[in-house]
TORVEXMI-31540 format. One record per residue: y, x, z of N, C-alpha, C, O in turn; chain. Coordinates in nm, 2 decimals, always signed. Layout:
<atoms>
@n_Y=Y, n_X=X, n_Z=Z, ca_Y=Y, ca_X=X, ca_Z=Z, c_Y=Y, c_X=X, c_Z=Z, o_Y=Y, o_X=X, o_Z=Z, chain=A
...
</atoms>
This chain:
<atoms>
@n_Y=+18.10, n_X=+6.39, n_Z=-0.57, ca_Y=+18.25, ca_X=+6.37, ca_Z=-0.61, c_Y=+18.23, c_X=+6.32, c_Z=-0.75, o_Y=+18.15, o_X=+6.37, o_Z=-0.83, chain=A
@n_Y=+18.30, n_X=+6.22, n_Z=-0.78, ca_Y=+18.32, ca_X=+6.17, ca_Z=-0.93, c_Y=+18.43, c_X=+6.23, c_Z=-1.00, o_Y=+18.53, o_X=+6.27, o_Z=-0.94, chain=A
@n_Y=+18.42, n_X=+6.24, n_Z=-1.13, ca_Y=+18.54, ca_X=+6.30, ca_Z=-1.21, c_Y=+18.67, c_X=+6.23, c_Z=-1.18, o_Y=+18.78, o_X=+6.28, o_Z=-1.20, chain=A
@n_Y=+18.65, n_X=+6.11, n_Z=-1.15, ca_Y=+18.78, ca_X=+6.02, ca_Z=-1.12, c_Y=+18.87, c_X=+6.06, c_Z=-1.01, o_Y=+18.98, o_X=+6.03, o_Z=-0.99, chain=A
@n_Y=+18.79, n_X=+6.15, n_Z=-0.92, ca_Y=+18.86, ca_X=+6.21, ca_Z=-0.80, c_Y=+18.94, c_X=+6.33, c_Z=-0.83, o_Y=+19.02, o_X=+6.38, o_Z=-0.75, chain=A
@n_Y=+18.92, n_X=+6.39, n_Z=-0.95, ca_Y=+18.99, ca_X=+6.51, ca_Z=-0.98, c_Y=+19.13, c_X=+6.47, c_Z=-1.03, o_Y=+19.15, o_X=+6.35, o_Z=-1.07, chain=A
@n_Y=+19.22, n_X=+6.57, n_Z=-1.01, ca_Y=+19.35, ca_X=+6.56, ca_Z=-1.06, c_Y=+19.39, c_X=+6.70, c_Z=-1.12, o_Y=+19.33, o_X=+6.80, o_Z=-1.08, chain=A
@n_Y=+19.48, n_X=+6.70, n_Z=-1.22, ca_Y=+19.53, ca_X=+6.83, ca_Z=-1.26, c_Y=+19.60, c_X=+6.91, c_Z=-1.15, o_Y=+19.69, o_X=+6.86, o_Z=-1.08, chain=A
@n_Y=+19.56, n_X=+7.04, n_Z=-1.14, ca_Y=+19.62, ca_X=+7.13, ca_Z=-1.03, c_Y=+19.76, c_X=+7.16, c_Z=-1.08, o_Y=+19.78, o_X=+7.19, o_Z=-1.19, chain=A
@n_Y=+19.85, n_X=+7.17, n_Z=-0.99, ca_Y=+19.98, ca_X=+7.21, ca_Z=-1.04, c_Y=+19.99, c_X=+7.36, c_Z=-1.07, o_Y=+19.91, o_X=+7.44, o_Z=-1.03, chain=A
@n_Y=+20.08, n_X=+7.40, n_Z=-1.14, ca_Y=+20.09, ca_X=+7.54, ca_Z=-1.17, c_Y=+20.10, c_X=+7.63, c_Z=-1.04, o_Y=+20.05, o_X=+7.74, o_Z=-1.03, chain=A
@n_Y=+20.17, n_X=+7.58, n_Z=-0.93, ca_Y=+20.18, ca_X=+7.66, ca_Z=-0.80, c_Y=+20.04, c_X=+7.67, c_Z=-0.73, o_Y=+20.00, o_X=+7.77, o_Z=-0.68, chain=A
@n_Y=+19.97, n_X=+7.56, n_Z=-0.74, ca_Y=+19.84, ca_X=+7.57, ca_Z=-0.69, c_Y=+19.74, c_X=+7.67, c_Z=-0.76, o_Y=+19.66, o_X=+7.74, o_Z=-0.69, chain=A
@n_Y=+19.76, n_X=+7.68, n_Z=-0.89, ca_Y=+19.68, ca_X=+7.77, ca_Z=-0.97, c_Y=+19.73, c_X=+7.92, c_Z=-0.93, o_Y=+19.65, o_X=+8.01, o_Z=-0.90, chain=A
@n_Y=+19.86, n_X=+7.93, n_Z=-0.93, ca_Y=+19.92, ca_X=+8.07, ca_Z=-0.89, c_Y=+19.87, c_X=+8.12, c_Z=-0.75, o_Y=+19.83, o_X=+8.24, o_Z=-0.74, chain=A
@n_Y=+19.88, n_X=+8.02, n_Z=-0.64, ca_Y=+19.84, ca_X=+8.06, ca_Z=-0.52, c_Y=+19.68, c_X=+8.10, c_Z=-0.51, o_Y=+19.65, o_X=+8.20, o_Z=-0.44, chain=A
@n_Y=+19.60, n_X=+8.02, n_Z=-0.58, ca_Y=+19.45, ca_X=+8.06, ca_Z=-0.59, c_Y=+19.43, c_X=+8.18, c_Z=-0.65, o_Y=+19.37, o_X=+8.27, o_Z=-0.59, chain=A
@n_Y=+19.49, n_X=+8.21, n_Z=-0.78, ca_Y=+19.47, ca_X=+8.34, ca_Z=-0.84, c_Y=+19.52, c_X=+8.46, c_Z=-0.76, o_Y=+19.46, o_X=+8.56, o_Z=-0.74, chain=A
@n_Y=+19.65, n_X=+8.43, n_Z=-0.69, ca_Y=+19.69, ca_X=+8.55, ca_Z=-0.60, c_Y=+19.59, c_X=+8.58, c_Z=-0.49, o_Y=+19.56, o_X=+8.70, o_Z=-0.46, chain=A
@n_Y=+19.54, n_X=+8.48, n_Z=-0.42, ca_Y=+19.44, ca_X=+8.49, ca_Z=-0.32, c_Y=+19.32, c_X=+8.57, c_Z=-0.37, o_Y=+19.26, o_X=+8.66, o_Z=-0.31, chain=A
@n_Y=+19.28, n_X=+8.52, n_Z=-0.50, ca_Y=+19.17, ca_X=+8.59, ca_Z=-0.55, c_Y=+19.18, c_X=+8.73, c_Z=-0.58, o_Y=+19.09, o_X=+8.81, o_Z=-0.56, chain=A
@n_Y=+19.31, n_X=+8.77, n_Z=-0.62, ca_Y=+19.33, ca_X=+8.90, ca_Z=-0.64, c_Y=+19.34, c_X=+8.98, c_Z=-0.53, o_Y=+19.32, o_X=+9.11, o_Z=-0.55, chain=A
@n_Y=+19.36, n_X=+8.93, n_Z=-0.41, ca_Y=+19.37, ca_X=+9.01, ca_Z=-0.29, c_Y=+19.25, c_X=+9.01, c_Z=-0.19, o_Y=+19.24, o_X=+9.11, o_Z=-0.11, chain=A
@n_Y=+19.17, n_X=+8.90, n_Z=-0.20, ca_Y=+19.06, ca_X=+8.89, ca_Z=-0.11, c_Y=+18.93, c_X=+8.86, c_Z=-0.19, o_Y=+18.92, o_X=+8.82, o_Z=-0.30, chain=A
@n_Y=+18.81, n_X=+8.89, n_Z=-0.10, ca_Y=+18.68, ca_X=+8.85, ca_Z=-0.14, c_Y=+18.64, c_X=+8.77, c_Z=-0.03, o_Y=+18.60, o_X=+8.82, o_Z=+0.08, chain=A
@n_Y=+18.64, n_X=+8.64, n_Z=-0.05, ca_Y=+18.62, ca_X=+8.55, ca_Z=+0.06, c_Y=+18.75, c_X=+8.55, c_Z=+0.16, o_Y=+18.86, o_X=+8.52, o_Z=+0.12, chain=A
@n_Y=+18.73, n_X=+8.59, n_Z=+0.28, ca_Y=+18.83, ca_X=+8.60, ca_Z=+0.36, c_Y=+18.85, c_X=+8.76, c_Z=+0.40, o_Y=+18.93, o_X=+8.79, o_Z=+0.49, chain=A
@n_Y=+18.79, n_X=+8.84, n_Z=+0.33, ca_Y=+18.80, ca_X=+8.98, ca_Z=+0.36, c_Y=+18.89, c_X=+9.04, c_Z=+0.25, o_Y=+18.87, o_X=+9.02, o_Z=+0.13, chain=A
@n_Y=+18.99, n_X=+9.12, n_Z=+0.29, ca_Y=+19.09, ca_X=+9.19, ca_Z=+0.19, c_Y=+19.00, c_X=+9.30, c_Z=+0.13, o_Y=+18.93, o_X=+9.38, o_Z=+0.19, chain=A
@n_Y=+19.02, n_X=+9.28, n_Z=+0.00, ca_Y=+18.92, ca_X=+9.39, ca_Z=-0.08, c_Y=+19.01, c_X=+9.50, c_Z=-0.13, o_Y=+18.95, o_X=+9.60, o_Z=-0.17, chain=A
@n_Y=+19.14, n_X=+9.49, n_Z=-0.14, ca_Y=+19.24, ca_X=+9.59, ca_Z=-0.19, c_Y=+19.34, c_X=+9.61, c_Z=-0.09, o_Y=+19.36, o_X=+9.51, o_Z=-0.01, chain=A
@n_Y=+19.42, n_X=+9.71, n_Z=-0.09, ca_Y=+19.54, ca_X=+9.72, ca_Z=-0.02, c_Y=+19.66, c_X=+9.69, c_Z=-0.12, o_Y=+19.77, o_X=+9.74, o_Z=-0.10, chain=A
@n_Y=+19.63, n_X=+9.61, n_Z=-0.22, ca_Y=+19.74, ca_X=+9.58, ca_Z=-0.32, c_Y=+19.86, c_X=+9.50, c_Z=-0.26, o_Y=+19.84, o_X=+9.41, o_Z=-0.18, chain=A
@n_Y=+19.96, n_X=+9.54, n_Z=-0.31, ca_Y=+20.08, ca_X=+9.46, ca_Z=-0.26, c_Y=+20.09, c_X=+9.32, c_Z=-0.29, o_Y=+20.07, o_X=+9.28, o_Z=-0.41, chain=A
@n_Y=+20.12, n_X=+9.24, n_Z=-0.19, ca_Y=+20.13, ca_X=+9.10, ca_Z=-0.22, c_Y=+20.22, c_X=+9.06, c_Z=-0.33, o_Y=+20.19, o_X=+8.96, o_Z=-0.40, chain=A
@n_Y=+20.34, n_X=+9.13, n_Z=-0.34, ca_Y=+20.42, ca_X=+9.10, ca_Z=-0.44, c_Y=+20.35, c_X=+9.11, c_Z=-0.58, o_Y=+20.37, o_X=+9.02, o_Z=-0.66, chain=A
@n_Y=+20.27, n_X=+9.23, n_Z=-0.61, ca_Y=+20.21, ca_X=+9.25, ca_Z=-0.73, c_Y=+20.11, c_X=+9.15, c_Z=-0.75, o_Y=+20.10, o_X=+9.10, o_Z=-0.87, chain=A
@n_Y=+20.03, n_X=+9.09, n_Z=-0.66, ca_Y=+19.93, ca_X=+9.00, ca_Z=-0.67, c_Y=+20.00, c_X=+8.87, c_Z=-0.71, o_Y=+19.94, o_X=+8.80, o_Z=-0.79, chain=A
@n_Y=+20.12, n_X=+8.83, n_Z=-0.65, ca_Y=+20.18, ca_X=+8.71, ca_Z=-0.69, c_Y=+20.23, c_X=+8.72, c_Z=-0.83, o_Y=+20.21, o_X=+8.62, o_Z=-0.90, chain=A
@n_Y=+20.30, n_X=+8.83, n_Z=-0.88, ca_Y=+20.35, ca_X=+8.84, ca_Z=-1.00, c_Y=+20.23, c_X=+8.82, c_Z=-1.11, o_Y=+20.25, o_X=+8.76, o_Z=-1.21, chain=A
@n_Y=+20.11, n_X=+8.89, n_Z=-1.08, ca_Y=+20.01, ca_X=+8.88, ca_Z=-1.17, c_Y=+19.95, c_X=+8.74, c_Z=-1.19, o_Y=+19.93, o_X=+8.69, o_Z=-1.30, chain=A
@n_Y=+19.94, n_X=+8.67, n_Z=-1.08, ca_Y=+19.89, ca_X=+8.54, ca_Z=-1.07, c_Y=+19.99, c_X=+8.43, c_Z=-1.14, o_Y=+19.95, o_X=+8.34, o_Z=-1.21, chain=A
@n_Y=+20.12, n_X=+8.46, n_Z=-1.12, ca_Y=+20.22, ca_X=+8.38, ca_Z=-1.20, c_Y=+20.20, c_X=+8.41, c_Z=-1.36, o_Y=+20.21, o_X=+8.32, o_Z=-1.44, chain=A
@n_Y=+20.18, n_X=+8.53, n_Z=-1.39, ca_Y=+20.17, ca_X=+8.55, ca_Z=-1.54, c_Y=+20.03, c_X=+8.49, c_Z=-1.59, o_Y=+20.03, o_X=+8.43, o_Z=-1.69, chain=A
@n_Y=+19.92, n_X=+8.50, n_Z=-1.50, ca_Y=+19.80, ca_X=+8.45, ca_Z=-1.56, c_Y=+19.81, c_X=+8.28, c_Z=-1.56, o_Y=+19.75, o_X=+8.22, o_Z=-1.65, chain=A
@n_Y=+19.87, n_X=+8.22, n_Z=-1.47, ca_Y=+19.89, ca_X=+8.09, ca_Z=-1.47, c_Y=+19.98, c_X=+8.03, c_Z=-1.59, o_Y=+19.95, o_X=+7.93, o_Z=-1.65, chain=A
@n_Y=+20.08, n_X=+8.10, n_Z=-1.62, ca_Y=+20.16, ca_X=+8.07, ca_Z=-1.73, c_Y=+20.08, c_X=+8.09, c_Z=-1.86, o_Y=+20.10, o_X=+8.01, o_Z=-1.95, chain=A
@n_Y=+20.00, n_X=+8.19, n_Z=-1.87, ca_Y=+19.92, ca_X=+8.20, ca_Z=-1.99, c_Y=+19.82, c_X=+8.08, c_Z=-2.00, o_Y=+19.81, o_X=+8.02, o_Z=-2.10, chain=A
@n_Y=+19.76, n_X=+8.05, n_Z=-1.90, ca_Y=+19.66, ca_X=+7.94, ca_Z=-1.89, c_Y=+19.73, c_X=+7.81, c_Z=-1.94, o_Y=+19.68, o_X=+7.74, o_Z=-2.02, chain=A
@n_Y=+19.84, n_X=+7.79, n_Z=-1.89, ca_Y=+19.93, ca_X=+7.67, ca_Z=-1.93, c_Y=+19.97, c_X=+7.68, c_Z=-2.07, o_Y=+19.95, o_X=+7.59, o_Z=-2.15, chain=A
@n_Y=+20.02, n_X=+7.79, n_Z=-2.11, ca_Y=+20.06, ca_X=+7.80, ca_Z=-2.26, c_Y=+19.94, c_X=+7.79, c_Z=-2.36, o_Y=+19.96, o_X=+7.75, o_Z=-2.47, chain=A
@n_Y=+19.82, n_X=+7.83, n_Z=-2.31, ca_Y=+19.71, ca_X=+7.81, ca_Z=-2.39, c_Y=+19.64, c_X=+7.68, c_Z=-2.40, o_Y=+19.55, o_X=+7.65, o_Z=-2.48, chain=A
@n_Y=+19.70, n_X=+7.59, n_Z=-2.30, ca_Y=+19.64, ca_X=+7.44, ca_Z=-2.32, c_Y=+19.55, c_X=+7.43, c_Z=-2.21, o_Y=+19.48, o_X=+7.32, o_Z=-2.21, chain=A
@n_Y=+19.52, n_X=+7.51, n_Z=-2.12, ca_Y=+19.41, ca_X=+7.48, ca_Z=-2.03, c_Y=+19.47, c_X=+7.38, c_Z=-1.92, o_Y=+19.59, o_X=+7.38, o_Z=-1.89, chain=A
@n_Y=+19.38, n_X=+7.31, n_Z=-1.87, ca_Y=+19.40, ca_X=+7.21, ca_Z=-1.77, c_Y=+19.31, c_X=+7.24, c_Z=-1.65, o_Y=+19.19, o_X=+7.23, o_Z=-1.66, chain=A
@n_Y=+19.36, n_X=+7.29, n_Z=-1.55, ca_Y=+19.27, ca_X=+7.33, ca_Z=-1.42, c_Y=+19.26, c_X=+7.20, c_Z=-1.33, o_Y=+19.37, o_X=+7.15, o_Z=-1.29, chain=A
@n_Y=+19.16, n_X=+7.15, n_Z=-1.31, ca_Y=+19.14, ca_X=+7.03, ca_Z=-1.22, c_Y=+19.12, c_X=+7.06, c_Z=-1.07, o_Y=+19.06, o_X=+7.17, o_Z=-1.04, chain=A
@n_Y=+19.16, n_X=+6.98, n_Z=-1.00, ca_Y=+19.14, ca_X=+7.01, ca_Z=-0.85, c_Y=+19.09, c_X=+6.89, c_Z=-0.77, o_Y=+19.13, o_X=+6.78, o_Z=-0.79, chain=A
@n_Y=+18.98, n_X=+6.91, n_Z=-0.68, ca_Y=+18.94, ca_X=+6.80, ca_Z=-0.61, c_Y=+19.04, c_X=+6.77, c_Z=-0.49, o_Y=+19.11, o_X=+6.86, o_Z=-0.44, chain=A
@n_Y=+19.03, n_X=+6.65, n_Z=-0.44, ca_Y=+19.12, ca_X=+6.63, ca_Z=-0.32, c_Y=+19.09, c_X=+6.71, c_Z=-0.21, o_Y=+18.98, o_X=+6.74, o_Z=-0.19, chain=A
@n_Y=+19.18, n_X=+6.76, n_Z=-0.13, ca_Y=+19.17, ca_X=+6.86, ca_Z=-0.01, c_Y=+19.09, c_X=+6.78, c_Z=+0.09, o_Y=+19.12, o_X=+6.67, o_Z=+0.12, chain=A
@n_Y=+19.00, n_X=+6.85, n_Z=+0.15, ca_Y=+18.94, ca_X=+6.80, ca_Z=+0.27, c_Y=+19.04, c_X=+6.83, c_Z=+0.38, o_Y=+19.11, o_X=+6.93, o_Z=+0.38, chain=A
@n_Y=+19.04, n_X=+6.74, n_Z=+0.49, ca_Y=+19.11, ca_X=+6.77, ca_Z=+0.61, c_Y=+19.07, c_X=+6.88, c_Z=+0.68, o_Y=+18.95, o_X=+6.88, o_Z=+0.71, chain=A
@n_Y=+19.14, n_X=+6.98, n_Z=+0.73, ca_Y=+19.08, ca_X=+7.09, ca_Z=+0.80, c_Y=+19.19, c_X=+7.20, c_Z=+0.80, o_Y=+19.31, o_X=+7.18, o_Z=+0.78, chain=A
@n_Y=+19.14, n_X=+7.31, n_Z=+0.84, ca_Y=+19.24, ca_X=+7.43, ca_Z=+0.84, c_Y=+19.31, c_X=+7.44, c_Z=+0.71, o_Y=+19.25, o_X=+7.44, o_Z=+0.61, chain=A
@n_Y=+19.44, n_X=+7.45, n_Z=+0.72, ca_Y=+19.51, ca_X=+7.49, ca_Z=+0.60, c_Y=+19.53, c_X=+7.38, c_Z=+0.50, o_Y=+19.58, o_X=+7.40, o_Z=+0.39, chain=A
@n_Y=+19.49, n_X=+7.25, n_Z=+0.53, ca_Y=+19.50, ca_X=+7.14, ca_Z=+0.43, c_Y=+19.63, c_X=+7.06, c_Z=+0.47, o_Y=+19.67, o_X=+7.06, o_Z=+0.59, chain=A
@n_Y=+19.68, n_X=+7.01, n_Z=+0.37, ca_Y=+19.80, ca_X=+6.93, ca_Z=+0.38, c_Y=+19.77, c_X=+6.78, c_Z=+0.38, o_Y=+19.75, o_X=+6.73, o_Z=+0.27, chain=A
@n_Y=+19.78, n_X=+6.71, n_Z=+0.50, ca_Y=+19.74, ca_X=+6.57, ca_Z=+0.50, c_Y=+19.81, c_X=+6.48, c_Z=+0.39, o_Y=+19.76, o_X=+6.37, o_Z=+0.35, chain=A
@n_Y=+19.94, n_X=+6.52, n_Z=+0.34, ca_Y=+20.01, ca_X=+6.44, ca_Z=+0.25, c_Y=+19.94, c_X=+6.46, c_Z=+0.11, o_Y=+19.97, o_X=+6.37, o_Z=+0.02, chain=A
@n_Y=+19.86, n_X=+6.56, n_Z=+0.08, ca_Y=+19.78, ca_X=+6.55, ca_Z=-0.04, c_Y=+19.68, c_X=+6.47, c_Z=-0.05, o_Y=+19.61, o_X=+6.46, o_Z=-0.16, chain=A
@n_Y=+19.65, n_X=+6.39, n_Z=+0.06, ca_Y=+19.52, ca_X=+6.30, ca_Z=+0.06, c_Y=+19.53, c_X=+6.18, c_Z=-0.03, o_Y=+19.43, o_X=+6.12, o_Z=-0.06, chain=A
@n_Y=+19.66, n_X=+6.14, n_Z=-0.07, ca_Y=+19.68, ca_X=+6.02, ca_Z=-0.15, c_Y=+19.61, c_X=+6.01, c_Z=-0.27, o_Y=+19.62, o_X=+5.91, o_Z=-0.35, chain=A
</atoms>
């Protein structure tokens, strides 16, 4: 995959990824942490990354389980 295929990830995508990482290891739940707390923490981290000037890049989604075909543009 070439760098030209990358696009900046939205803050919502970063928050969702961070929240998932806080709750799971792979697909296995690692903590019984509250979903709400994981979402708040992810939102805080994503805001900090944005404020610090980080740009998180994302590859196009592959079609499959959980992917949105509209994101394939």
